[in-house]
Every structure is written in C-alpha cells, then in structure tokens.
C-alpha positions in Angstrom: 17.8 -52.1 16.4 16.7 -55.4 14.9 13.1 -56.0 14.2 11.0 -59.0 13.5 7.7 -59.4 11.7 4.7 -60.9 13.5 1.1 -61.6 12.7 -1.7 -60.3 15.1 -5.4 -60.6 15.1 -7.2 -57.4 16.1 -11.0 -56.6 16.2 -12.5 -54.5 13.4 -13.3 -51.5 15.6 -9.8 -51.2 16.9 -8.4 -51.6 13.3 -10.7 -48.8 12.1 -9.5 -46.5 14.9 -5.9 -47.5 14.1 -6.4 -46.7 10.4 -7.8 -43.3 11.3 -4.6 -42.5 13.2 -2.5 -43.4 10.3 -4.8 -41.6 7.8 -4.4 -38.4 10.0 -0.7 -38.8 9.8 -0.3 -39.4 13.6 1.6 -42.5 12.6 3.3 -43.4 9.3 1.7 -46.8 9.1 0.0 -49.5 11.1 3.1 -51.2 12.1 4.6 -48.2 13.7 1.4 -47.4 15.6 1.3 -50.9 17.0 4.9 -50.9 17.8 4.6 -47.6 19.7 1.5 -48.8 21.6 3.2 -52.0 22.6 6.4 -50.1 23.7 4.3 -47.7 25.8 2.3 -50.5 27.5 5.6 -52.3 28.3 7.0 -49.1 29.9 3.8 -48.6 32.0 4.0 -52.3 33.2 7.6 -51.7 34.2 6.8 -48.5 36.1 3.9 -50.4 37.9 6.3 -53.2 38.8 8.8 -50.6 40.1 6.1 -48.9 42.2 5.0 -52.1 43.7 8.6 -52.9 44.7 9.0 -49.5 46.2 5.8 -49.9 48.2 7.4 -52.9 49.8 10.2 -50.7 51.3 10.0 -49.6 55.0 10.1 -45.9 54.8 11.2 -45.5 58.4 14.1 -47.9 58.0 15.2 -46.1 54.7 15.0 -42.7 56.4 17.1 -44.0 59.3 19.7 -45.3 56.8 19.8 -41.9 55.0 20.2 -40.0 58.3 22.8 -42.3 59.6 25.1 -41.7 56.6 24.3 -38.0 56.6 25.1 -37.4 60.3 28.4 -39.2 59.9 29.3 -36.9 57.1 28.2 -33.7 58.9 30.8 -34.3 61.6 33.6 -34.2 59.0 32.5 -31.1 57.1 34.5 -28.0 57.7 33.0 -24.9 59.2 32.6 -21.9 56.7 
C-alpha cells in the first residue's frame, strides 16, 4: 500500500497521551498510532452512513419482496 507523509497539528494533552501509548508499546510509533486511529474513525463513519441508508428502507416492502421470491421457490421444491 502506498503511503504519504502529512503534517498535523495536535494539542499537547493528546500528544502526551499518544506518546504514552507508544511508550507502553501499544503502537510502534506515533505515525502508526495516528494512522490506526484515522482508519478506525473512517470505518465508523462508513458504518454510520450504511446504518442511515438502511434506516431509509421500508421494512414491510423488503419483507414482502423476500417472501414473494421465497414462496415462488417453495412451489418448485420436491417433497422429501
């Protein structure tokens, strides 16, 4: 995976907490800690967006579509 260098500004308290995580060997370095944090945040935002889109679905309509397809298949299944 290609990577790019960036510069960020971060408040002193957050930097101290970050350095403690690196010192305790939870992360190998600041860069990796920040990269993991940004990746996790992006994944959470994407999940939130997906949840919002799913909330827009009409559950009764979706259920009727599922049952419509299922009932058609049931008629063609052999008896055991």
